[in-house]
N, CA, C and O atoms as a MOPAC input file, in Angstrom:
PM7 MOZYME 1SCF
protein

 N    128.44900 1   118.52200 1    78.99700 1
 C    129.18100 1   117.37000 1    79.46700 1
 C    129.98900 1   117.65300 1    80.73600 1
 O    130.18200 1   116.75900 1    81.56000 1
 N    130.44900 1   118.86200 1    80.89200 1
 C    131.26500 1   119.19000 1    82.05200 1
 C    130.51400 1   118.93300 1    83.35500 1
 O    131.10800 1   118.51700 1    84.34900 1
 N    129.19900 1   119.18300 1    83.34500 1
 C    128.40900 1   118.95100 1    84.54800 1
 C    128.35800 1   117.45400 1    84.86100 1
 O    128.44100 1   117.06500 1    86.02500 1
 N    128.22200 1   116.61100 1    83.83000 1
 C    128.22400 1   115.16900 1    84.04200 1
 C    129.54400 1   114.71200 1    84.64200 1
 O    129.56300 1   113.85900 1    85.52900 1
 N    130.64100 1   115.27100 1    84.16300 1
 C    131.95800 1   114.93100 1    84.70000 1
 C    132.05900 1   115.34200 1    86.16600 1
 O    132.60200 1   114.60700 1    86.99000 1
 N    131.53500 1   116.51700 1    86.47800 1
 C    131.56700 1   117.01400 1    87.86300 1
 C    130.76000 1   116.09200 1    88.78200 1
 O    131.20500 1   115.75600 1    89.88000 1
 N    129.58500 1   115.69100 1    88.33100 1
 C    128.73500 1   114.80000 1    89.13500 1
 C    129.43700 1   113.45600 1    89.33700 1
 O    129.42500 1   112.91200 1    90.44100 1
 N    130.03800 1   112.92800 1    88.29400 1
 C    130.74500 1   111.64500 1    88.41600 1
 C    131.92000 1   111.76000 1    89.38200 1
 O    132.15900 1   110.84700 1    90.17200 1
 N    132.64700 1   112.85800 1    89.33000 1
 C    133.76400 1   113.06800 1    90.25200 1
 C    133.25900 1   113.15000 1    91.69300 1
 O    133.87100 1   112.59800 1    92.60700 1
 N    132.14500 1   113.83900 1    91.88300 1
 C    131.56800 1   113.93700 1    93.22800 1
 C    131.08800 1   112.57900 1    93.72000 1
 O    131.27000 1   112.24000 1    94.88900 1
 N    130.48400 1   111.80800 1    92.84200 1
 C    130.02800 1   110.46100 1    93.23600 1
 C    131.19700 1   109.56300 1    93.60900 1
 O    131.10300 1   108.77000 1    94.54600 1
 N    132.30200 1   109.68700 1    92.87500 1
 C    133.49800 1   108.89100 1    93.19300 1
 C    134.05600 1   109.30000 1    94.55700 1
 O    134.44000 1   108.44500 1    95.35500 1
 N    134.09800 1   110.59700 1    94.82100 1
 C    134.57900 1   111.07200 1    96.12100 1
 C    133.64100 1   110.61800 1    97.23200 1
 O    134.10200 1   110.24000 1    98.30900 1
 N    132.35300 1   110.64700 1    96.99400 1
 C    131.34700 1   110.19100 1    97.95400 1
 C    131.59100 1   108.71800 1    98.29000 1
 O    131.54400 1   108.33000 1    99.45700 1
 N    131.85000 1   107.90600 1    97.27500 1
 C    132.10700 1   106.47500 1    97.48300 1
 C    133.40600 1   106.25900 1    98.27000 1
 O    133.47000 1   105.38800 1    99.13800 1
 N    134.44200 1   107.05400 1    97.96400 1
 C    135.70700 1   106.93500 1    98.70400 1
 C    135.50500 1   107.28400 1   100.17400 1
 O    136.05200 1   106.62200 1   101.05500 1
 N    134.71900 1   108.32500 1   100.43700 1
 C    134.44500 1   108.70300 1   101.81800 1
 C    133.68000 1   107.60200 1   102.53400 1
 O    133.96300 1   107.30300 1   103.69400 1
 N    132.71800 1   106.99900 1   101.85800 1
 C    131.95900 1   105.89400 1   102.45700 1
 C    132.90500 1   104.75900 1   102.84500 1
 O    132.78200 1   104.17500 1   103.92100 1
 N    133.83900 1   104.45900 1   101.96300 1
 C    134.81800 1   103.40400 1   102.23300 1
 C    135.68600 1   103.77000 1   103.44700 1
 O    135.93200 1   102.93000 1   104.31300 1
 N    136.14600 1   105.02200 1   103.50200 1
 C    136.95100 1   105.46900 1   104.63500 1
 C    136.17200 1   105.38800 1   105.94100 1
 O    136.71500 1   104.98700 1   106.97000 1
 N    134.90200 1   105.76700 1   105.89700 1
 C    134.05200 1   105.70000 1   107.09400 1
 C    133.92700 1   104.25900 1   107.56100 1
 O    134.05300 1   103.97200 1   108.75200 1
 N    133.68000 1   103.35700 1   106.62500 1
 C    133.55700 1   101.93300 1   106.97400 1
 C    134.85100 1   101.40700 1   107.58700 1
 O    134.82700 1   100.72100 1   108.60900 1
 N    135.98000 1   101.73000 1   106.96100 1
 C    137.26900 1   101.26600 1   107.49000 1
 C    137.52100 1   101.79100 1   108.89800 1
 O    137.89700 1   101.03500 1   109.79400 1
 N    137.31300 1   103.08000 1   109.08500 1
 C    137.56400 1   103.67600 1   110.39900 1
 C    136.59700 1   103.13200 1   111.45300 1
 O    136.98900 1   102.90900 1   112.59800 1
 N    135.36000 1   102.92300 1   111.07700 1
 C    134.35000 1   102.43800 1   112.02500 1
 C    134.63000 1   101.02000 1   112.49300 1
 O    134.21000 1   100.63600 1   113.58400 1
 N    135.32700 1   100.24400 1   111.69200 1
 C    135.58100 1    98.84100 1   112.04000 1
 C    136.94500 1    98.61300 1   112.68400 1
 O    137.33500 1    97.47500 1   112.94700 1
 N    137.66600 1    99.70500 1   112.93500 1
 C    138.93400 1    99.56800 1   113.65500 1
 C    138.63700 1    99.26200 1   115.11400 1
 O    137.55300 1    99.57900 1   115.60200 1
 N    139.58800 1    98.64800 1   115.81800 1
 C    139.36100 1    98.36200 1   117.24800 1
 C    139.03900 1    99.61300 1   118.07100 1
 O    138.18200 1    99.56700 1   118.95400 1
 N    139.70700 1   100.71000 1   117.79400 1
 C    139.42900 1   101.96300 1   118.49800 1
 C    139.21800 1   103.06600 1   117.46000 1
 O    140.13000 1   103.84700 1   117.18800 1
 N    138.02300 1   103.13000 1   116.88400 1
 C    137.79200 1   104.13300 1   115.83600 1
 C    137.87900 1   105.55700 1   116.37700 1
 O    137.49000 1   105.83500 1   117.51100 1
 N    138.39200 1   106.43600 1   115.54900 1
 C    138.47100 1   107.86300 1   115.87800 1
 C    137.12000 1   108.47500 1   115.51800 1
 O    136.86500 1   108.80800 1   114.36000 1
 N    136.26600 1   108.61800 1   116.51500 1
 C    134.89700 1   109.07800 1   116.26200 1
 C    134.83900 1   110.49600 1   115.71400 1
 O    133.93700 1   110.82400 1   114.94400 1
 N    135.78200 1   111.33400 1   116.09900 1
 C    135.77600 1   112.69800 1   115.56500 1
 C    136.13500 1   112.68300 1   114.07600 1
 O    135.59100 1   113.46700 1   113.29800 1
 N    137.03800 1   111.80300 1   113.68500 1
 C    137.38900 1   111.67400 1   112.26600 1
 C    136.20200 1   111.11800 1   111.47000 1
 O    135.92300 1   111.57700 1   110.36200 1
 N    135.51800 1   110.14200 1   112.03300 1
 C    134.33500 1   109.57000 1   111.37800 1
 C    133.27500 1   110.66200 1   111.19500 1
 O    132.65600 1   110.75000 1   110.13500 1
 N    133.06700 1   111.47700 1   112.20200 1
 C    132.09000 1   112.56400 1   112.10700 1
 C    132.47500 1   113.55700 1   111.02000 1
 O    131.62600 1   114.02400 1   110.26100 1
 N    133.75900 1   113.87200 1   110.95400 1
 C    134.24900 1   114.79900 1   109.92700 1
 C    134.01800 1   114.21500 1   108.52600 1
 O    133.58200 1   114.92300 1   107.61800 1
 N    134.30900 1   112.93300 1   108.36200 1
 C    134.09300 1   112.27600 1   107.06900 1
 C    132.61100 1   112.27500 1   106.69700 1
 O    132.25700 1   112.50200 1   105.54000 1
 N    131.75500 1   112.02200 1   107.67200 1
 C    130.31500 1   112.01100 1   107.41500 1
 C    129.80600 1   113.39100 1   107.01000 1
 O    128.95700 1   113.50900 1   106.12600 1
 N    130.32500 1   114.43400 1   107.65500 1
 C    129.92900 1   115.80100 1   107.27600 1
 C    130.34500 1   116.09900 1   105.84000 1
 O    129.57200 1   116.66900 1   105.07100 1
 N    131.56200 1   115.71400 1   105.48400 1
 C    132.04900 1   115.93700 1   104.12600 1
 C    131.20700 1   115.15200 1   103.12000 1
 O    130.87600 1   115.65800 1   102.04800 1
 N    130.86900 1   113.92400 1   103.47100 1
 C    130.04200 1   113.08500 1   102.60300 1
 C    128.66400 1   113.72200 1   102.38500 1
 O    128.13900 1   113.70900 1   101.27200 1
 N    128.09200 1   114.26800 1   103.43700 1
 C    126.78700 1   114.92000 1   103.32700 1
 C    126.86400 1   116.17000 1   102.44700 1
 O    125.95700 1   116.42600 1   101.65600 1
 N    127.94100 1   116.94700 1   102.58000 1
 C    128.11800 1   118.12000 1   101.72600 1
 C    128.16300 1   117.71400 1   100.25900 1
 O    127.56600 1   118.37000 1    99.40400 1
 N    128.86800 1   116.63900 1    99.97800 1
 C    128.97800 1   116.15800 1    98.59800 1
 C    127.61300 1   115.69500 1    98.09800 1
 O    127.22600 1   115.99000 1    96.96700 1
 N    126.89500 1   114.97700 1    98.93600 1
 C    125.56000 1   114.52000 1    98.54700 1
 C    124.65300 1   115.70500 1    98.23300 1
 O    123.92600 1   115.69300 1    97.24000 1
 N    124.70100 1   116.72300 1    99.07800 1
 C    123.89800 1   117.92700 1    98.84900 1
 C    124.28200 1   118.61700 1    97.54000 1
 O    123.41900 1   119.09300 1    96.80200 1
 N    125.58000 1   118.66500 1    97.26200 1
 C    126.01800 1   119.30000 1    96.01100 1
 C    125.55300 1   118.49400 1    94.80200 1
 O    125.13700 1   119.07500 1    93.79900 1
 N    125.61700 1   117.18200 1    94.88100 1
 C    125.13000 1   116.34200 1    93.77400 1
 C    123.65500 1   116.60300 1    93.55200 1
 O    123.21800 1   116.75500 1    92.41200 1
 N    122.88000 1   116.65600 1    94.62700 1
 C    121.44800 1   116.92600 1    94.51000 1
 C    121.18900 1   118.29500 1    93.88500 1
 O    120.31000 1   118.43700 1    93.03500 1
 N    121.94600 1   119.29000 1    94.30200 1
 C    121.77600 1   120.64400 1    93.78000 1
 C    122.07500 1   120.68700 1    92.28300 1
 O    121.34900 1   121.32300 1    91.52000 1
 N    123.12900 1   120.01800 1    91.87200 1
 C    123.53200 1   120.03700 1    90.46500 1
 C    122.53300 1   119.28000 1    89.59500 1
 O    122.22200 1   119.71300 1    88.48500 1
 N    122.03500 1   118.15900 1    90.09200 1
 C    121.18700 1   117.29900 1    89.24900 1
 C    119.73200 1   117.71600 1    89.25300 1
 O    118.95000 1   117.20300 1    88.45200 1
 N    119.34400 1   118.63100 1    90.13000 1
 C    117.92800 1   119.03800 1    90.13900 1
 C    117.74100 1   120.48100 1    89.90000 1
 O    116.60800 1   120.96200 1    89.88000 1

């Protein structure tokens, strides 16, 4: 069960990052370096979810 909890926590963090990316991208002057950093973190989480589930 602990692995399921870990995957769910990662998915929740992935969703929060997606929301942050959307918010920052729609600002009048988005901070592109911050958006890039968020996207890198989101990709790392996605890769970890894939590694755990397969």
